[in-house]
CHARMM-style PDB file with segment names, atoms N, HN, CA, C and O in Angstrom:
ATOM      1  N   MET     1       0.841  -1.216  -0.069  1.00  0.00      PROA
ATOM      2  CA  MET     1      -0.015  -0.029   0.088  1.00  0.00      PROA
ATOM      3  C   MET     1       0.906   1.173  -0.027  1.00  0.00      PROA
ATOM      4  O   MET     1       1.918   1.221   0.671  1.00  0.00      PROA
ATOM      5  N   PRO     2       0.588   2.190  -0.915  1.00  0.00      PROA
ATOM      6  CA  PRO     2       1.614   3.346  -0.969  1.00  0.00      PROA
ATOM      7  C   PRO     2       1.201   4.321   0.117  1.00  0.00      PROA
ATOM      8  O   PRO     2       0.050   4.348   0.551  1.00  0.00      PROA
ATOM      9  N   VAL     3       2.176   5.128   0.551  1.00  0.00      PROA
ATOM     10  HN  VAL     3       3.112   5.106   0.199  1.00  0.00      PROA
ATOM     11  CA  VAL     3       2.062   6.187   1.479  1.00  0.00      PROA
ATOM     12  C   VAL     3       1.907   7.486   0.782  1.00  0.00      PROA
ATOM     13  O   VAL     3       2.891   7.978   0.231  1.00  0.00      PROA
ATOM     14  N   ASP     4       0.776   8.076   0.757  1.00  0.00      PROA
ATOM     15  HN  ASP     4      -0.024   7.677   1.205  1.00  0.00      PROA
ATOM     16  CA  ASP     4       0.617   9.398  -0.040  1.00  0.00      PROA
ATOM     17  C   ASP     4       0.722  10.566   0.741  1.00  0.00      PROA
ATOM     18  O   ASP     4       0.839  11.606   0.094  1.00  0.00      PROA
ATOM     19  N   ASN     5       0.710  10.661   2.023  1.00  0.00      PROA
ATOM     20  HN  ASN     5       0.616   9.816   2.548  1.00  0.00      PROA
ATOM     21  CA  ASN     5       0.853  11.813   2.918  1.00  0.00      PROA
ATOM     22  C   ASN     5       1.990  11.876   3.689  1.00  0.00      PROA
ATOM     23  O   ASN     5       2.543  10.831   4.032  1.00  0.00      PROA
ATOM     24  N   PHE     6       2.435  12.997   4.022  1.00  0.00      PROA
ATOM     25  HN  PHE     6       1.986  13.845   3.743  1.00  0.00      PROA
ATOM     26  CA  PHE     6       3.737  13.197   4.749  1.00  0.00      PROA
ATOM     27  C   PHE     6       3.247  14.075   5.987  1.00  0.00      PROA
ATOM     28  O   PHE     6       2.274  14.828   5.940  1.00  0.00      PROA
ATOM     29  N   CYS     7       4.131  13.855   7.200  1.00  0.00      PROA
ATOM     30  HN  CYS     7       4.921  13.244   7.238  1.00  0.00      PROA
ATOM     31  CA  CYS     7       3.848  14.549   8.405  1.00  0.00      PROA
ATOM     32  C   CYS     7       5.272  15.189   8.707  1.00  0.00      PROA
ATOM     33  O   CYS     7       6.282  14.524   8.937  1.00  0.00      PROA
ATOM     34  N   TYR     8       5.204  16.592   8.671  1.00  0.00      PROA
ATOM     35  HN  TYR     8       4.384  17.132   8.483  1.00  0.00      PROA
ATOM     36  CA  TYR     8       6.466  17.202   8.920  1.00  0.00      PROA
ATOM     37  C   TYR     8       7.070  17.014  10.301  1.00  0.00      PROA
ATOM     38  O   TYR     8       6.395  17.294  11.291  1.00  0.00      PROA
ATOM     39  N   PRO     9       8.311  16.552  10.414  1.00  0.00      PROA
ATOM     40  CA  PRO     9       9.018  16.157  11.677  1.00  0.00      PROA
ATOM     41  C   PRO     9       8.979  17.498  12.605  1.00  0.00      PROA
ATOM     42  O   PRO     9       9.483  18.554  12.223  1.00  0.00      PROA
ATOM     43  N   ALA    10       8.380  17.358  13.767  1.00  0.00      PROA
ATOM     44  HN  ALA    10       7.971  16.500  14.078  1.00  0.00      PROA
ATOM     45  CA  ALA    10       8.317  18.509  14.630  1.00  0.00      PROA
ATOM     46  C   ALA    10       7.501  19.664  14.103  1.00  0.00      PROA
ATOM     47  O   ALA    10       7.591  20.787  14.598  1.00  0.00      PROA
ATOM     48  N   GLY    11       6.736  19.388  13.132  1.00  0.00      PROA
ATOM     49  HN  GLY    11       6.663  18.475  12.730  1.00  0.00      PROA
ATOM     50  CA  GLY    11       5.848  20.478  12.401  1.00  0.00      PROA
ATOM     51  C   GLY    11       6.650  21.570  11.725  1.00  0.00      PROA
ATOM     52  O   GLY    11       6.125  22.626  11.372  1.00  0.00      PROA
ATOM     53  N   SER    12       7.931  21.296  11.552  1.00  0.00      PROA
ATOM     54  HN  SER    12       8.357  20.438  11.839  1.00  0.00      PROA
ATOM     55  CA  SER    12       8.764  22.350  10.818  1.00  0.00      PROA
ATOM     56  C   SER    12       8.701  22.231   9.301  1.00  0.00      PROA
ATOM     57  O   SER    12       8.996  21.174   8.744  1.00  0.00      PROA
ATOM     58  N   PHE    13       8.328  23.283   8.655  1.00  0.00      PROA
ATOM     59  HN  PHE    13       8.089  24.142   9.108  1.00  0.00      PROA
ATOM     60  CA  PHE    13       8.271  23.280   7.111  1.00  0.00      PROA
ATOM     61  C   PHE    13       8.388  24.685   6.705  1.00  0.00      PROA
ATOM     62  O   PHE    13       8.083  25.579   7.495  1.00  0.00      PROA
ATOM     63  N   ASP    14       8.828  24.942   5.477  1.00  0.00      PROA
ATOM     64  HN  ASP    14       9.077  24.216   4.836  1.00  0.00      PROA
ATOM     65  CA  ASP    14       8.845  26.202   4.802  1.00  0.00      PROA
ATOM     66  C   ASP    14       8.740  25.899   3.270  1.00  0.00      PROA
ATOM     67  O   ASP    14       8.693  24.733   2.878  1.00  0.00      PROA
ATOM     68  N   PRO    15       8.708  26.826   2.518  1.00  0.00      PROA
ATOM     69  CA  PRO    15       8.446  26.646   0.999  1.00  0.00      PROA
ATOM     70  C   PRO    15       9.407  25.620   0.322  1.00  0.00      PROA
ATOM     71  O   PRO    15       9.034  24.920  -0.619  1.00  0.00      PROA
ATOM     72  N   THR    16      10.742  25.563   0.882  1.00  0.00      PROA
ATOM     73  HN  THR    16      11.046  26.131   1.647  1.00  0.00      PROA
ATOM     74  CA  THR    16      11.648  24.635   0.362  1.00  0.00      PROA
ATOM     75  C   THR    16      11.288  23.204   0.720  1.00  0.00      PROA
ATOM     76  O   THR    16      11.350  22.304  -0.118  1.00  0.00      PROA
ATOM     77  N   VAL    17      10.917  23.012   1.956  1.00  0.00      PROA
ATOM     78  HN  VAL    17      10.867  23.743   2.636  1.00  0.00      PROA
ATOM     79  CA  VAL    17      10.501  21.694   2.406  1.00  0.00      PROA
ATOM     80  C   VAL    17       9.310  21.196   1.745  1.00  0.00      PROA
ATOM     81  O   VAL    17       9.219  20.016   1.409  1.00  0.00      PROA
ATOM     82  N   ILE    18       8.252  22.179   1.513  1.00  0.00      PROA
ATOM     83  HN  ILE    18       8.326  23.138   1.785  1.00  0.00      PROA
ATOM     84  CA  ILE    18       7.005  21.803   0.843  1.00  0.00      PROA
ATOM     85  C   ILE    18       7.449  21.388  -0.513  1.00  0.00      PROA
ATOM     86  O   ILE    18       6.994  20.327  -0.941  1.00  0.00      PROA
ATOM     87  N   ALA    19       8.286  22.081  -1.262  1.00  0.00      PROA
ATOM     88  HN  ALA    19       8.656  22.942  -0.914  1.00  0.00      PROA
ATOM     89  CA  ALA    19       8.677  21.736  -2.623  1.00  0.00      PROA
ATOM     90  C   ALA    19       9.336  20.348  -2.607  1.00  0.00      PROA
ATOM     91  O   ALA    19       9.080  19.615  -3.563  1.00  0.00      PROA
ATOM     92  N   ALA    20      10.163  19.890  -1.629  1.00  0.00      PROA
ATOM     93  HN  ALA    20      10.371  20.485  -0.853  1.00  0.00      PROA
ATOM     94  CA  ALA    20      10.897  18.746  -1.587  1.00  0.00      PROA
ATOM     95  C   ALA    20       9.776  17.587  -1.301  1.00  0.00      PROA
ATOM     96  O   ALA    20       9.894  16.499  -1.865  1.00  0.00      PROA
ATOM     97  N   VAL    21       8.768  17.826  -0.479  1.00  0.00      PROA
ATOM     98  HN  VAL    21       8.672  18.710  -0.021  1.00  0.00      PROA
ATOM     99  CA  VAL    21       7.883  16.826  -0.095  1.00  0.00      PROA
ATOM    100  C   VAL    21       7.028  16.558  -1.331  1.00  0.00      PROA
ATOM    101  O   VAL    21       6.784  15.393  -1.645  1.00  0.00      PROA
ATOM    102  N   GLU    22       6.543  17.624  -2.074  1.00  0.00      PROA
ATOM    103  HN  GLU    22       6.741  18.570  -1.818  1.00  0.00      PROA
ATOM    104  CA  GLU    22       5.740  17.481  -3.317  1.00  0.00      PROA
ATOM    105  C   GLU    22       6.545  16.761  -4.350  1.00  0.00      PROA
ATOM    106  O   GLU    22       6.038  15.826  -4.972  1.00  0.00      PROA
ATOM    107  N   ALA    23       7.745  17.141  -4.559  1.00  0.00      PROA
ATOM    108  HN  ALA    23       8.157  17.900  -4.054  1.00  0.00      PROA
ATOM    109  CA  ALA    23       8.644  16.453  -5.511  1.00  0.00      PROA
ATOM    110  C   ALA    23       8.869  14.996  -5.267  1.00  0.00      PROA
ATOM    111  O   ALA    23       9.125  14.194  -6.165  1.00  0.00      PROA
ATOM    112  N   ALA    24       8.756  14.694  -3.973  1.00  0.00      PROA
ATOM    113  HN  ALA    24       8.548  15.345  -3.244  1.00  0.00      PROA
ATOM    114  CA  ALA    24       8.894  13.167  -3.630  1.00  0.00      PROA
ATOM    115  C   ALA    24       7.764  12.425  -3.965  1.00  0.00      PROA
ATOM    116  O   ALA    24       7.787  11.199  -3.852  1.00  0.00      PROA
ATOM    117  N   GLY    25       6.724  13.049  -4.386  1.00  0.00      PROA
ATOM    118  HN  GLY    25       6.705  14.044  -4.477  1.00  0.00      PROA
ATOM    119  CA  GLY    25       5.538  12.181  -4.799  1.00  0.00      PROA
ATOM    120  C   GLY    25       4.399  12.289  -3.835  1.00  0.00      PROA
ATOM    121  O   GLY    25       3.319  11.793  -4.153  1.00  0.00      PROA
ATOM    122  N   TYR    26       4.546  12.898  -2.678  1.00  0.00      PROA
ATOM    123  HN  TYR    26       5.424  13.302  -2.420  1.00  0.00      PROA
ATOM    124  CA  TYR    26       3.464  12.966  -1.794  1.00  0.00      PROA
ATOM    125  C   TYR    26       2.400  13.805  -2.300  1.00  0.00      PROA
ATOM    126  O   TYR    26       2.695  14.703  -3.089  1.00  0.00      PROA
ATOM    127  N   VAL    27       1.076  13.608  -1.908  1.00  0.00      PROA
ATOM    128  HN  VAL    27       0.837  12.879  -1.267  1.00  0.00      PROA
ATOM    129  CA  VAL    27      -0.085  14.410  -2.331  1.00  0.00      PROA
ATOM    130  C   VAL    27      -0.574  15.459  -1.301  1.00  0.00      PROA
ATOM    131  O   VAL    27      -1.417  16.310  -1.586  1.00  0.00      PROA
ATOM    132  N   GLY    28       0.021  15.339  -0.062  1.00  0.00      PROA
ATOM    133  HN  GLY    28       0.706  14.647   0.169  1.00  0.00      PROA
ATOM    134  CA  GLY    28      -0.256  16.197   1.085  1.00  0.00      PROA
ATOM    135  C   GLY    28       0.582  16.126   2.234  1.00  0.00      PROA
ATOM    136  O   GLY    28       1.395  15.203   2.274  1.00  0.00      PROA
ATOM    137  N   ALA    29       0.530  16.905   3.137  1.00  0.00      PROA
ATOM    138  HN  ALA    29      -0.131  17.655   3.105  1.00  0.00      PROA
ATOM    139  CA  ALA    29       1.294  16.877   4.350  1.00  0.00      PROA
ATOM    140  C   ALA    29       0.658  17.594   5.535  1.00  0.00      PROA
ATOM    141  O   ALA    29       0.081  18.673   5.400  1.00  0.00      PROA
ATOM    142  N   THR    30       0.783  16.953   6.711  1.00  0.00      PROA
ATOM    143  HN  THR    30       1.251  16.077   6.820  1.00  0.00      PROA
ATOM    144  CA  THR    30       0.111  17.583   7.865  1.00  0.00      PROA
ATOM    145  C   THR    30       1.175  18.380   8.548  1.00  0.00      PROA
ATOM    146  O   THR    30       2.377  18.128   8.452  1.00  0.00      PROA
ATOM    147  N   THR    31       0.629  19.413   9.283  1.00  0.00      PROA
ATOM    148  HN  THR    31      -0.347  19.618   9.361  1.00  0.00      PROA
ATOM    149  CA  THR    31       1.455  20.374  10.226  1.00  0.00      PROA
ATOM    150  C   THR    31       1.070  20.165  11.570  1.00  0.00      PROA
ATOM    151  O   THR    31       0.326  19.248  11.919  1.00  0.00      PROA
ATOM    152  N   GLU    32       1.600  21.058  12.376  1.00  0.00      PROA
ATOM    153  HN  GLU    32       2.204  21.803  12.092  1.00  0.00      PROA
ATOM    154  CA  GLU    32       1.084  21.087  13.829  1.00  0.00      PROA
ATOM    155  C   GLU    32       0.240  22.359  13.970  1.00  0.00      PROA
ATOM    156  O   GLU    32      -0.032  22.795  15.089  1.00  0.00      PROA
ATOM    157  N   ILE    33      -0.151  22.926  12.910  1.00  0.00      PROA
ATOM    158  HN  ILE    33       0.070  22.572  12.002  1.00  0.00      PROA
ATOM    159  CA  ILE    33      -1.042  24.085  13.043  1.00  0.00      PROA
ATOM    160  C   ILE    33      -2.437  23.629  13.458  1.00  0.00      PROA
ATOM    161  O   ILE    33      -2.996  22.768  12.778  1.00  0.00      PROA
ATOM    162  N   PRO    34      -3.039  24.154  14.537  1.00  0.00      PROA
ATOM    163  CA  PRO    34      -4.324  23.682  14.933  1.00  0.00      PROA
ATOM    164  C   PRO    34      -5.427  24.168  14.121  1.00  0.00      PROA
ATOM    165  O   PRO    34      -5.401  25.311  13.665  1.00  0.00      PROA
ATOM    166  N   GLY    35      -6.434  23.337  13.904  1.00  0.00      PROA
ATOM    167  HN  GLY    35      -6.455  22.409  14.275  1.00  0.00      PROA
ATOM    168  CA  GLY    35      -7.676  23.716  13.148  1.00  0.00      PROA
ATOM    169  C   GLY    35      -7.951  22.895  12.050  1.00  0.00      PROA
ATOM    170  O   GLY    35      -7.285  21.875  11.877  1.00  0.00      PROA
ATOM    171  N   TYR    36      -8.939  23.246  11.212  1.00  0.00      PROA
ATOM    172  HN  TYR    36      -9.480  24.075  11.352  1.00  0.00      PROA
ATOM    173  CA  TYR    36      -9.319  22.500  10.099  1.00  0.00      PROA
ATOM    174  C   TYR    36      -8.331  22.491   8.928  1.00  0.00      PROA
ATOM    175  O   TYR    36      -7.670  23.490   8.645  1.00  0.00      PROA
ATOM    176  N   ALA    37      -8.253  21.396   8.291  1.00  0.00      PROA
ATOM    177  HN  ALA    37      -8.790  20.585   8.522  1.00  0.00      PROA
ATOM    178  CA  ALA    37      -7.428  21.312   6.960  1.00  0.00      PROA
ATOM    179  C   ALA    37      -8.198  22.016   5.785  1.00  0.00      PROA
ATOM    180  O   ALA    37      -9.422  21.945   5.666  1.00  0.00      PROA
ATOM    181  N   GLU    38      -7.476  22.617   5.033  1.00  0.00      PROA
ATOM    182  HN  GLU    38      -6.482  22.675   5.130  1.00  0.00      PROA
ATOM    183  CA  GLU    38      -8.109  23.345   3.839  1.00  0.00      PROA
ATOM    184  C   GLU    38      -7.646  22.536   2.589  1.00  0.00      PROA
ATOM    185  O   GLU    38      -6.481  22.167   2.441  1.00  0.00      PROA
ATOM    186  N   SER    39      -8.583  22.306   1.761  1.00  0.00      PROA
ATOM    187  HN  SER    39      -9.529  22.606   1.881  1.00  0.00      PROA
ATOM    188  CA  SER    39      -8.258  21.592   0.490  1.00  0.00      PROA
ATOM    189  C   SER    39      -7.450  22.233  -0.444  1.00  0.00      PROA
ATOM    190  O   SER    39      -6.779  21.613  -1.270  1.00  0.00      PROA
ATOM    191  N   ASP    40      -7.486  23.624  -0.337  1.00  0.00      PROA
ATOM    192  HN  ASP    40      -8.031  24.127   0.334  1.00  0.00      PROA
ATOM    193  CA  ASP    40      -6.563  24.348  -1.307  1.00  0.00      PROA
ATOM    194  C   ASP    40      -5.173  24.489  -0.855  1.00  0.00      PROA
ATOM    195  O   ASP    40      -4.393  25.172  -1.518  1.00  0.00      PROA
ATOM    196  N   ALA    41      -4.799  23.892   0.230  1.00  0.00      PROA
ATOM    197  HN  ALA    41      -5.433  23.336   0.769  1.00  0.00      PROA
ATOM    198  CA  ALA    41      -3.479  23.881   0.846  1.00  0.00      PROA
ATOM    199  C   ALA    41      -3.004  22.408   1.292  1.00  0.00      PROA
ATOM    200  O   ALA    41      -2.712  22.158   2.462  1.00  0.00      PROA
ATOM    201  N   PRO    42      -2.953  21.467   0.270  1.00  0.00      PROA
ATOM    202  CA  PRO    42      -2.781  20.146   0.804  1.00  0.00      PROA
ATOM    203  C   PRO    42      -1.336  19.895   1.405  1.00  0.00      PROA
ATOM    204  O   PRO    42      -1.097  18.870   2.043  1.00  0.00      PROA
ATOM    205  N   PHE    43      -0.496  20.754   1.202  1.00  0.00      PROA
ATOM    206  HN  PHE    43      -0.689  21.587   0.684  1.00  0.00      PROA
ATOM    207  CA  PHE    43       0.914  20.579   1.833  1.00  0.00      PROA
ATOM    208  C   PHE    43       1.096  21.422   3.168  1.00  0.00      PROA
ATOM    209  O   PHE    43       2.181  21.579   3.728  1.00  0.00      PROA
ATOM    210  N   GLU    44      -0.063  21.920   3.579  1.00  0.00      PROA
ATOM    211  HN  GLU    44      -0.945  21.793   3.124  1.00  0.00      PROA
ATOM    212  CA  GLU    44      -0.129  22.661   4.868  1.00  0.00      PROA
ATOM    213  C   GLU    44      -1.369  22.461   5.580  1.00  0.00      PROA
ATOM    214  O   GLU    44      -2.061  23.396   5.983  1.00  0.00      PROA
ATOM    215  N   LEU    45      -1.677  21.110   5.751  1.00  0.00      PROA
ATOM    216  HN  LEU    45      -1.115  20.350   5.424  1.00  0.00      PROA
ATOM    217  CA  LEU    45      -2.899  20.606   6.476  1.00  0.00      PROA
ATOM    218  C   LEU    45      -2.823  20.768   7.951  1.00  0.00      PROA
ATOM    219  O   LEU    45      -2.003  20.168   8.645  1.00  0.00      PROA
ATOM    220  N   ALA    46      -3.711  21.602   8.404  1.00  0.00      PROA
ATOM    221  HN  ALA    46      -4.377  22.090   7.840  1.00  0.00      PROA
ATOM    222  CA  ALA    46      -3.911  21.741   9.885  1.00  0.00      PROA
ATOM    223  C   ALA    46      -4.567  20.467  10.458  1.00  0.00      PROA
ATOM    224  O   ALA    46      -5.088  19.605   9.750  1.00  0.00      PROA
ATOM    225  N   ARG    47      -4.496  20.426  11.787  1.00  0.00      PROA
ATOM    226  HN  ARG    47      -4.073  21.127  12.362  1.00  0.00      PROA
ATOM    227  CA  ARG    47      -5.186  19.301  12.487  1.00  0.00      PROA
ATOM    228  C   ARG    47      -5.475  19.658  13.921  1.00  0.00      PROA
ATOM    229  O   ARG    47      -4.987  20.627  14.503  1.00  0.00      PROA
ATOM    230  N   PHE    48      -6.274  18.827  14.412  1.00  0.00      PROA
ATOM    231  HN  PHE    48      -6.670  18.040  13.940  1.00  0.00      PROA
ATOM    232  CA  PHE    48      -6.692  18.920  15.809  1.00  0.00      PROA
ATOM    233  C   PHE    48      -5.933  17.960  16.719  1.00  0.00      PROA
ATOM    234  O   PHE    48      -5.962  16.758  16.457  1.00  0.00      PROA
ATOM    235  N   GLU    49      -5.255  18.417  17.769  1.00  0.00      PROA
ATOM    236  HN  GLU    49      -5.231  19.393  17.981  1.00  0.00      PROA
ATOM    237  CA  GLU    49      -4.559  17.571  18.646  1.00  0.00      PROA
ATOM    238  C   GLU    49      -5.664  16.953  19.706  1.00  0.00      PROA
ATOM    239  O   GLU    49      -6.393  17.650  20.411  1.00  0.00      PROA
ATOM    240  N   ILE    50      -5.651  15.720  19.686  1.00  0.00      PROA
ATOM    241  HN  ILE    50      -5.059  15.153  19.113  1.00  0.00      PROA
ATOM    242  CA  ILE    50      -6.655  15.076  20.650  1.00  0.00      PROA
ATOM    243  C   ILE    50      -5.795  14.197  21.611  1.00  0.00      PROA
ATOM    244  O   ILE    50      -5.107  13.259  21.208  1.00  0.00      PROA
ATOM    245  N   LEU    51      -5.884  14.545  22.792  1.00  0.00      PROA
ATOM    246  HN  LEU    51      -6.443  15.307  23.119  1.00  0.00      PROA
ATOM    247  CA  LEU    51      -5.227  14.020  23.900  1.00  0.00      PROA
ATOM    248  C   LEU    51      -6.175  13.027  24.581  1.00  0.00      PROA
ATOM    249  O   LEU    51      -7.387  13.130  24.393  1.00  0.00      PROA
ATOM    250  N   ARG    52      -5.659  12.058  25.377  1.00  0.00      PROA
ATOM    251  HN  ARG    52      -4.674  11.975  25.530  1.00  0.00      PROA
ATOM    252  CA  ARG    52      -6.537  11.274  26.193  1.00  0.00      PROA
ATOM    253  C   ARG    52      -7.510  12.135  27.059  1.00  0.00      PROA
ATOM    254  O   ARG    52      -8.701  11.855  27.195  1.00  0.00      PROA
ATOM    255  N   SER    53      -6.916  13.166  27.609  1.00  0.00      PROA
ATOM    256  HN  SER    53      -5.948  13.393  27.498  1.00  0.00      PROA
ATOM    257  CA  SER    53      -7.768  13.942  28.488  1.00  0.00      PROA
ATOM    258  C   SER    53      -8.763  14.831  27.719  1.00  0.00      PROA
ATOM    259  O   SER    53      -9.688  15.392  28.306  1.00  0.00      PROA
ATOM    260  N   THR    54      -8.559  14.948  26.404  1.00  0.00      PROA
ATOM    261  HN  THR    54      -7.808  14.492  25.927  1.00  0.00      PROA
ATOM    262  CA  THR    54      -9.556  15.801  25.714  1.00  0.00      PROA
ATOM    263  C   THR    54     -11.001  15.188  25.704  1.00  0.00      PROA
ATOM    264  O   THR    54     -12.019  15.869  25.833  1.00  0.00      PROA
ATOM    265  N   GLY    55     -10.980  13.886  25.543  1.00  0.00      PROA
ATOM    266  HN  GLY    55     -10.154  13.333  25.438  1.00  0.00      PROA
ATOM    267  CA  GLY    55     -12.354  13.164  25.567  1.00  0.00      PROA
ATOM    268  C   GLY    55     -13.228  13.489  24.425  1.00  0.00      PROA
ATOM    269  O   GLY    55     -12.848  14.302  23.583  1.00  0.00      PROA
ATOM    270  N   VAL    56     -14.346  12.920  24.345  1.00  0.00      PROA
ATOM    271  HN  VAL    56     -14.655  12.259  25.030  1.00  0.00      PROA
ATOM    272  CA  VAL    56     -15.278  13.060  23.259  1.00  0.00      PROA
ATOM    273  C   VAL    56     -15.928  14.518  23.278  1.00  0.00      PROA
ATOM    274  O   VAL    56     -16.118  15.193  22.266  1.00  0.00      PROA
ATOM    275  N   SER    57     -16.236  14.896  24.563  1.00  0.00      PROA
ATOM    276  HN  SER    57     -16.082  14.348  25.385  1.00  0.00      PROA
ATOM    277  CA  SER    57     -16.793  16.308  24.763  1.00  0.00      PROA
ATOM    278  C   SER    57     -15.762  17.428  24.267  1.00  0.00      PROA
ATOM    279  O   SER    57     -16.171  18.419  23.661  1.00  0.00      PROA
ATOM    280  N   GLY    58     -14.415  17.229  24.550  1.00  0.00      PROA
ATOM    281  HN  GLY    58     -14.082  16.424  25.042  1.00  0.00      PROA
ATOM    282  CA  GLY    58     -13.527  18.097  24.214  1.00  0.00      PROA
ATOM    283  C   GLY    58     -13.365  18.196  22.651  1.00  0.00      PROA
ATOM    284  O   GLY    58     -13.315  19.285  22.080  1.00  0.00      PROA
ATOM    285  N   LEU    59     -13.293  17.075  22.045  1.00  0.00      PROA
ATOM    286  HN  LEU    59     -13.335  16.190  22.509  1.00  0.00      PROA
ATOM    287  CA  LEU    59     -13.203  17.046  20.575  1.00  0.00      PROA
ATOM    288  C   LEU    59     -14.435  17.726  19.980  1.00  0.00      PROA
ATOM    289  O   LEU    59     -14.295  18.484  19.020  1.00  0.00      PROA
ATOM    290  N   ALA    60     -15.722  17.469  20.548  1.00  0.00      PROA
ATOM    291  HN  ALA    60     -15.836  16.854  21.328  1.00  0.00      PROA
ATOM    292  CA  ALA    60     -16.906  18.035  20.047  1.00  0.00      PROA
ATOM    293  C   ALA    60     -16.763  19.739  20.069  1.00  0.00      PROA
ATOM    294  O   ALA    60     -17.092  20.487  19.147  1.00  0.00      PROA
ATOM    295  N   GLU    61     -16.205  20.119  21.325  1.00  0.00      PROA
ATOM    296  HN  GLU    61     -15.938  19.512  22.073  1.00  0.00      PROA
ATOM    297  CA  GLU    61     -15.938  21.546  21.409  1.00  0.00      PROA
ATOM    298  C   GLU    61     -15.081  22.121  20.466  1.00  0.00      PROA
ATOM    299  O   GLU    61     -15.371  23.176  19.901  1.00  0.00      PROA
ATOM    300  N   ASP    62     -13.906  21.423  20.227  1.00  0.00      PROA
ATOM    301  HN  ASP    62     -13.670  20.566  20.685  1.00  0.00      PROA
ATOM    302  CA  ASP    62     -12.965  21.917  19.201  1.00  0.00      PROA
ATOM    303  C   ASP    62     -13.557  21.949  17.772  1.00  0.00      PROA
ATOM    304  O   ASP    62     -13.268  22.876  17.015  1.00  0.00      PROA
ATOM    305  N   LEU    63     -14.375  20.958  17.397  1.00  0.00      PROA
ATOM    306  HN  LEU    63     -14.610  20.205  18.012  1.00  0.00      PROA
ATOM    307  CA  LEU    63     -15.016  20.889  16.067  1.00  0.00      PROA
ATOM    308  C   LEU    63     -15.937  22.028  15.971  1.00  0.00      PROA
ATOM    309  O   LEU    63     -16.035  22.615  14.893  1.00  0.00      PROA
ATOM    310  N   GLN    64     -16.645  22.411  17.022  1.00  0.00      PROA
ATOM    311  HN  GLN    64     -16.566  21.935  17.898  1.00  0.00      PROA
ATOM    312  CA  GLN    64     -17.633  23.519  17.097  1.00  0.00      PROA
ATOM    313  C   GLN    64     -16.994  24.895  16.928  1.00  0.00      PROA
ATOM    314  O   GLN    64     -17.484  25.794  16.245  1.00  0.00      PROA
ATOM    315  N   ALA    65     -15.902  24.970  17.587  1.00  0.00      PROA
ATOM    316  HN  ALA    65     -15.504  24.240  18.142  1.00  0.00      PROA
ATOM    317  CA  ALA    65     -15.160  26.301  17.644  1.00  0.00      PROA
ATOM    318  C   ALA    65     -14.538  26.506  16.351  1.00  0.00      PROA
ATOM    319  O   ALA    65     -14.305  27.653  15.967  1.00  0.00      PROA
ATOM    320  N   GLY    66     -14.227  25.412  15.591  1.00  0.00      PROA
ATOM    321  HN  GLY    66     -14.416  24.481  15.903  1.00  0.00      PROA
ATOM    322  CA  GLY    66     -13.536  25.518  14.247  1.00  0.00      PROA
ATOM    323  C   GLY    66     -12.277  26.208  14.241  1.00  0.00      PROA
ATOM    324  OT1 GLY    66     -11.649  26.338  13.191  1.00  0.00      PROA
TER     325      GLY     66
END
């Protein structure tokens, strides 16, 4: 099974890193930027951090806050 997405180590990236990840054949990459991922920025995908202490209610709050 191919690996299509990349996760920047320690969340560090810049335009040069994005270009290298794209050139390596990945179709997207996640960052440590909190929030919703935007389809128009596939190499700068935001995400929600979900900790054990977050729980379902904390996740629901994060999603509602957007």
